[in-house]
N, C-alpha and C positions, 0 to 999 in steps of 0.2 A: 631353575634356572638361572644364571648368576647375571649378574649384571657387573661393567666395567667401563669409568671415563678415559679419554685419553684425552688432552687439553694441552697446545703449543705454541707459544705466543712467543712471537717476534719484536725484539725491540731493534732503533736505530740503522734499520737495517735496508737498501733499496734492492739487494741480491738474498732473495732469500727463498727456499725452498725447499721440504722434507718429506719422504716416502715412507709410510707408514705400514707394514706387516703386520697383522696377529694369524697367526696359525695353529696349527693342528696336527702333526705330522699324518700321512695319508695311510701310512700302518697301522696306528692306531686308532682304536674305536671313535667313531665319532671326530670325523678329521674335519678340520676349521682353515677358510682359507680366505683372508680377508686384504686387499692391495689398497692403496689410495695414494696419490700425491697431494702436495699441498703447496700453493705460495702465497699462502696470508695464515694470520691466526687460526686456528680451529678446535673444536670441540666433539670427537666420536665416542657417541654411547654403543657400548655390544651390550645388549639384551638377552642373549640367547646363548651363551656359553654354559654347559654340561657340568653342573654340582663336582666337585672335587679332581677335576681335570687340568692336567698342566697344559702352561699355551706359551708360546714364544711370542715376544713382541721387539721389531725391528724395527729402528732407524735408518734413515740413510738422508742424510743432505747436507746443504753449505749454506752459511749466511754470511757479509759481512759486518751485522751486529753481533745481537746475541738471540739464540732460541731456548729458552726455557720449557723443560715437556714437564707433567705430571702424570702419574696413572694412579686412578684409586678407583674402591669399588670392595667389590665381595673376595676378599682375595686374604689369603695368609700374609702376615707380617714377612719384609717391609711395607707398609701401607701409611699415608700415599708412598710412591717411588719417584722421590725431582730429580733434577740434573739440568744441568747450565754446561751451553756450550758458545763462545765466545771468537769472532772472527776465524773459522776456521769452518774445512768439511767435518761431519764428525757422521758416526756408525753404530750409536752402543743398539746392545741388544741384551732384551731382561727376560726373565722364567719368572712367571705367576701358576700359581696354584690356586684355584678359585676355594671356596670352602662350602 
């Protein structure tokens, strides 16, 4: 099993929320589905990901300040993945393949 960590940090904001989804489609071997909504800073560890598998990681949220994200762990480059969004709605998606 492989491990990844997803961290999200909000700064300068009173309006802040983000939904995180980590999944592997049901049509593939070993499907996976995680969904959770956060209203403040968070760090989520995933310790049960299959070796050599591809996972989608989607974010959807809004902030009047800044939202910084980082995805790190046992997956192929680029690693870590970082991104930042300021005073806007955001919905980036990333694809990783575990080592």
